[in-house]
C-alpha positions in Angstrom: -9.6 -6.2 -27.8 -8.1 -5.8 -31.4 -4.6 -6.9 -31.8 -3.6 -3.5 -33.3 -5.7 -0.4 -32.5 -6.2 2.0 -35.4 -3.2 4.3 -36.0 -1.1 2.5 -33.3 2.4 1.2 -34.1 1.9 -1.4 -31.3 0.3 -4.8 -31.3 0.0 -7.9 -29.2 2.7 -10.0 -30.8 5.7 -7.6 -30.4 9.0 -7.7 -28.7 9.6 -6.9 -25.0 11.4 -3.7 -26.0 8.4 -2.7 -28.0 6.2 -3.1 -25.0 8.7 -1.0 -23.0 8.4 1.7 -25.7 4.6 1.4 -25.6 4.4 2.1 -21.9 6.9 5.0 -22.3 4.5 6.5 -24.9 1.5 6.0 -22.7 2.8 7.1 -19.3 6.1 8.9 -19.4 4.6 12.1 -21.0 2.5 12.6 -17.9 2.4 10.1 -15.1 6.0 9.1 -14.9 8.1 12.0 -16.2 8.7 13.3 -12.7 9.5 10.0 -11.0 13.0 8.8 -10.1 14.2 5.3 -10.6 13.6 4.7 -6.8 10.0 6.0 -7.0 9.3 3.8 -10.0 10.8 0.8 -8.3 8.5 1.4 -5.4 5.6 1.1 -7.8 7.0 -2.2 -9.1 7.1 -3.5 -5.5 3.6 -2.3 -4.9 2.3 -4.1 -8.0 4.2 -7.2 -7.0 2.5 -7.1 -3.6 -0.9 -6.8 -5.2 -0.1 -9.7 -7.5 0.9 -11.9 -4.6 -2.2 -11.1 -2.6 -4.7 -11.8 -5.3 -2.9 -14.6 -7.0 -1.4 -16.6 -4.2 -3.6 -15.8 -1.2 -7.1 -14.9 -2.6 -7.0 -16.9 -5.8 -8.8 -14.1 -7.6 -8.2 -14.5 -11.3 -9.5 -11.1 -12.4 -7.4 -9.0 -10.0 -4.5 -11.4 -10.3 -4.4 -10.6 -14.0 -4.8 -6.9 -13.5 -1.9 -6.7 -11.0 0.4 -8.9 -13.0 -0.2 -6.6 -16.0 0.6 -3.6 -13.7 3.7 -5.4 -12.5 4.9 -5.8 -16.0 3.9 -2.2 -16.9 5.9 -0.7 -14.0 8.8 -3.0 -14.8 8.8 -1.5 -18.3 8.7 2.0 -16.7 11.8 1.1 -14.7 13.5 -0.2 -17.8 12.8 3.1 -19.5 14.2 5.1 -16.6 17.3 2.9 -16.5 17.6 3.1 -20.3 18.1 -0.6 -20.8 17.0 -3.0 -23.6 15.1 -5.9 -21.9 15.4 -8.1 -25.0 19.2 -7.6 -24.9 19.7 -8.3 -21.2 17.5 -11.4 -21.3 19.4 -12.8 -24.3 22.7 -12.0 -22.7 21.9 -14.1 -19.6 19.5 -16.6 -21.1 20.6 -17.4 -24.6 18.5 -20.4 -25.1 20.0 -22.2 -22.1 20.0 -22.1 -18.3 22.5 -19.4 -17.3 24.1 -21.8 -14.8 24.2 -25.3 -16.1 24.1 -24.2 -19.7 21.5 -26.8 -20.7 18.4 -26.2 -22.9 16.3 -27.7 -20.1 17.8 -26.9 -16.7 19.4 -29.7 -14.7 20.8 -27.6 -11.8 18.4 -28.9 -9.2 19.3 -27.4 -5.8 22.9 -26.9 -6.8 23.8 -23.2 -7.1 26.4 -23.1 -9.9 28.4 -20.0 -10.8 27.4 -18.1 -13.9 30.1 -18.3 -16.6 29.6 -15.0 -18.5 32.2 -15.8 -21.1 30.5 -19.0 -22.1 27.1 -17.3 -22.1 28.4 -14.7 -24.5 29.6 -17.5 -26.8 26.1 -19.1 -26.6 24.4 -15.8 -27.3 26.5 -15.3 -30.5 26.2 -18.9 -31.8 22.4 -19.1 -31.0 21.5 -15.6 -32.3 19.0 -17.1 -34.8 17.1 -18.7 -31.9 16.6 -15.4 -30.1 12.9 -14.9 -29.2 11.3 -12.1 -31.1 8.2 -11.5 -29.0 7.1 -11.4 -25.4 5.1 -14.6 -26.0 8.2 -16.4 -27.4 10.2 -15.4 -24.4 7.6 -16.9 -22.1 7.6 -20.1 -24.1 11.4 -20.2 -24.0 11.4 -20.0 -20.2 8.8 -22.7 -20.0 11.3 -24.9 -21.9 14.4 -23.9 -19.9 12.7 -24.1 -16.4 10.1 -26.7 -16.2 9.9 -26.1 -12.4 10.8 -23.1 -10.2 14.1 -24.9 -9.2 15.5 -26.3 -12.4 14.5 -29.9 -13.0 12.7 -30.2 -9.7 8.9 -30.0 -10.4 6.4 -28.8 -7.9 2.6 -28.7 -8.3 0.0 -26.3 -7.2 0.5 -23.8 -4.5 4.1 -24.8 -3.8 5.2 -24.0 -7.4 3.5 -20.6 -7.2 4.9 -19.8 -3.8 8.4 -20.7 -4.9 8.0 -18.4 -8.0 6.9 -15.6 -5.8 9.8 -16.2 -3.4 12.4 -16.1 -6.2 10.8 -13.0 -7.7 10.9 -11.3 -4.3 14.6 -12.2 -3.9 15.4 -10.7 -7.3 13.5 -7.5 -6.5 15.6 -7.2 -3.4 18.7 -7.4 -5.6 17.4 -4.7 -7.9 16.7 -2.5 -4.9 20.3 -2.9 -3.8 21.9 -2.1 -7.2 19.7 0.9 -8.1 20.5 2.4 -4.8 24.2 2.3 -5.6 26.2 5.2 -6.9 26.9 4.9 -10.7 29.9 7.1 -10.6 31.5 5.1 -7.8 30.5 1.5 -8.5 32.4 0.5 -11.7 30.1 -2.6 -12.0 26.9 -0.6 -11.7 25.6 -0.9 -15.2 26.4 -4.7 -15.5 24.8 -5.3 -12.1 21.6 -3.4 -13.1 21.3 -5.4 -16.4 21.9 -8.7 -14.6 19.3 -8.1 -11.9 16.7 -6.7 -14.2 17.1 -9.7 -16.5 16.5 -12.0 -13.5 13.4 -10.1 -12.5 11.9 -10.4 -16.0 12.8 -14.1 -16.0 10.9 -14.8 -12.9 7.9 -12.7 -14.0 7.8 -15.0 -17.0 8.2 -18.0 -14.8 5.3 -16.8 -12.7 3.2 -16.3 -15.9 3.9 -19.9 -16.9 2.3 -21.0 -13.6 -0.9 -19.1 -13.9 -3.0 -22.2 -14.9 -2.2 -23.5 -11.4 -4.1 -20.6 -10.0 -7.2 -20.9 -12.1 -8.6 -22.4 -15.2 -9.3 -18.8 -16.3 -5.6 -18.6 -17.2 -5.6 -21.7 -19.4 -4.1 -20.8 -22.8 -3.3 -17.2 -21.8 0.2 -15.8 -22.0 1.5 -12.7 -20.3 1.2 -10.9 -23.7 -2.5 -11.7 -23.7 -3.0 -10.5 -20.1 -1.1 -7.2 -20.7 -2.6 -6.5 -24.1 -6.2 -7.1 -23.0 -5.7 -4.3 -20.4 -3.5 -1.8 -22.2 -3.5 -2.4 -26.0 -1.5 0.8 -26.7 -3.3 3.1 -24.3 -3.9 3.7 -20.6 -6.0 1.0 -18.9 -8.3 3.5 -17.3 -8.7 6.6 -19.5 -8.1 4.6 -22.8 -5.9 7.4 -24.1 -2.3 7.6 -25.3 -0.7 9.5 -23.7 -2.6 8.9 -20.4 -4.8 11.9 -19.4 -6.1 10.5 -16.1 -6.9 13.1 -13.5 -6.8 11.9 -10.0 -4.9 12.4 -6.7 -1.7 14.4 -6.4 -0.9 13.9 -10.1 -3.9 16.0 -11.2 -1.9 18.9 -12.7 0.7 16.7 -14.4 -1.9 14.4 -15.9 -4.2 17.2 -17.0 -1.5 18.7 -19.2 -1.7 16.2 -22.1 1.8 17.5 -22.9 4.8 15.6 -24.3 6.9 15.6 -21.1 9.3 12.7 -21.2 12.5 11.7 -19.4 14.4 14.6 -20.9 12.2 16.9 -18.8 13.2 15.2 -15.5 15.8 16.5 -13.1 17.6 13.6 -11.5 19.1 15.7 -8.7 15.8 16.7 -7.2 13.3 14.3 -8.7 11.4 17.3 -10.0 10.3 18.4 -13.5 13.0 20.6 -15.0 13.0 23.9 -16.9 12.2 22.1 -20.2 9.0 20.7 -18.6 8.2 24.2 -17.2 8.3 25.6 -20.7 6.0 22.9 -22.0 3.6 23.4 -19.1 3.6 27.2 -19.6 2.7 26.7 -23.2 -0.2 24.5 -22.2 -1.2 27.0 -19.5 -1.3 29.9 -22.1 -3.3 27.7 -24.5 -5.8 26.8 -21.9 -6.1 30.4 -20.7 -6.9 31.6 -24.2 -9.5 28.9 -24.9 -13.1 29.7 -24.6 -13.8 27.4 -21.6 -10.2 27.3 -20.2 -9.0 28.2 -16.7 -8.6 31.9 -16.3 -6.9 32.1 -12.9 -3.4 30.8 -12.6 -0.7 31.7 -10.0 3.0 31.2 -9.9 5.5 31.1 -7.0 9.2 31.8 -7.8 11.6 31.0 -5.0 15.2 30.3 -4.4 17.3 29.2 -1.5 18.9 32.0 0.4 22.7 32.1 0.6 22.9 28.7 -1.2 26.5 29.3 -2.3 27.5 29.5 1.3 26.3 26.0 1.8 28.6 24.8 -1.0 31.5 26.8 0.4 31.1 25.8 4.0 30.1 22.1 3.5 31.0 21.1 -0.1 28.9 20.5 -3.2 27.6 17.1 -2.1 26.0 18.9 0.9 24.5 21.4 -1.6 22.9 18.5 -3.5 21.4 17.2 -0.3 19.9 20.6 0.5 18.4 20.8 -3.0 16.7 17.5 -2.6 15.4 18.4 0.8 14.0 21.7 -0.4 12.4 19.9 -3.4 10.8 17.4 -1.1 9.4 20.2 1.2 8.1 22.1 -1.8 6.3 19.0 -3.1 4.7 18.3 0.2 3.7 21.9 0.8 1.8 22.2 -2.5 0.6 18.6 -2.8 -2.7 18.3 -4.6 -2.8 22.0 -5.5 0.4 22.8 -7.4 3.2 21.5 -9.5 6.9 22.1 -8.6 9.7 22.6 -11.1 13.4 23.1 -10.7 14.2 26.1 -12.8 17.9 25.7 -12.5 20.6 26.1 -9.8 18.8 26.8 -6.5 15.8 28.4 -8.2 12.3 26.7 -8.2 8.9 27.5 -9.7 5.5 26.4 -8.5 2.4 26.7 -10.7 -1.0 26.8 -9.1 -4.2 26.3 -11.0 -7.4 28.2 -10.2 -5.6 30.2 -7.4 -6.0 33.8 -6.6 -3.2 36.1 -5.5 -4.4 36.0 -1.9 -4.6 32.2 -1.9 -1.3 31.8 -3.6 0.3 34.1 -1.0 -1.0 31.9 1.8 0.5 28.8 0.1 3.8 30.7 -0.5 3.9 31.6 3.2 3.3 27.9 4.2 6.0 26.9 1.8 8.5 29.4 3.2 7.8 28.4 6.8 8.1 24.7 6.0 11.5 25.2 4.4 12.8 27.3 7.3 11.6 24.6 9.8 13.2 21.7 8.0 16.4 20.3 9.7 18.7 18.9 7.1 21.3 16.3 8.2 24.5 16.2 6.2 26.7 13.1 5.9 29.1 14.6 8.4 26.3 14.5 11.0 25.9 18.2 11.1 22.3 19.5 11.0 21.7 22.7 9.1 18.7 24.7 8.0 18.1 27.0 5.1 15.5 29.7 4.2 13.9 30.8 0.9 12.7 34.0 -0.6 9.4 33.8 -2.5 7.8 36.0 -5.1 4.1 35.5 -6.0 2.1 36.4 -9.1 -1.4 35.6 -10.3 -3.6 36.2 -13.4 -6.2 37.5 -11.0 -4.1 40.7 -11.0 -4.9 43.4 -13.5 -2.7 43.1 -16.6 -0.9 39.9 -15.6 -1.3 37.2 -18.2 0.1 33.6 -18.0 3.2 34.5 -20.2 4.1 37.2 -17.6 3.6 35.2 -14.4 7.2 34.0 -14.1 8.7 37.4 -14.9 6.5 39.2 -12.3 7.1 36.5 -9.6 10.9 36.6 -10.2 10.9 40.4 -9.8 9.1 40.1 -6.5 11.4 37.3 -5.4 14.4 39.7 -5.9 12.5 42.3 -3.8 12.1 39.7 -1.1 15.8 39.1 -1.0 16.6 42.8 -1.1 14.3 43.4 1.9 16.0 40.8 4.1 15.4 37.3 2.7 13.2 34.5 4.1 10.0 36.3 3.2 7.2 36.3 0.7 6.5 39.3 -1.6 3.2 39.4 -3.6 3.2 43.0 -4.8 5.5 45.5 -6.6 
């Protein structure tokens, strides 16, 4: 694999933050733009599990390398979602010395010393010229600081690898705890996130340094080599940047080839937002006009009935819970056939590809019924339910083009409300 693909700004010997940006360019426009930090963290854990299975239990070098690369890639995705500089957080906690004993080669042993952040900050400033510039240099630095998984204590073979996995699992647990905290309530949230994310990366690098203990196939290979051989500035599978893979429930998102990034993500509902809807609509119109493009599209426009009453009776936090619950029901109701957007407030849009008006109406009815059947438990312990009014439109109707789908469906949604709410209207 060439060190730098043609017309790519990325190359093998680049900083960790550049790798983070590379994975943002590859996957955030399509695969990751609609995922929350919790969903992305779940993928990190899944990749960690695969790495442990193939590396530690099965001793399979090929799959071990693949899953380690995936683990790093999903870590980068999480760093993107959390908006952190990995190079900065690593240097803040590991400025050329062990963060606890403050020695260039750790002498802690089994003693768990407290981290002195003030002293670490001084080290970071004084040693700035020694700061690693590339992912490879960071791995080499950790090989110097931590000769064994527990400071100066060395361990050979499986025990060393097992200890590395154990420490990485521990740090992933710490990340799970901090990202589940409430940023607006926990004043130490940002510092805690940076601290735990630094530790995860440190143990990923420590694990990478123990790869030769798994197999001779890893002799002389750094994490940068393993990652670059599989990604090299583009998706591992489709070999495109951005990724255009089409498989599973992500089919519609991944087929767009659009430039949807974190700014098109709605944190409250974990859905794509109105900005993403506009981009998707432009893509839909373009494909509709193309010679071999899809000619039948459908759109559902729905909103939550009497949503303001939820906020009035139970408070705005309850309203947020209802929004998330309805978003979840909508995703599950159209999984594999449609893409859900939060248009704004309590309004949502679903776009269906290659779907006639009759089929879209059936999907809309299923969606309506699923929302009405969902019991939503509020923090007070009260269980409530809500309903939705749905308008449906399709390009299978005479005179309805993609650009008019939303307008027509919204008009029919208003008709559904006027005629009693909690119903589907698919005609004028």
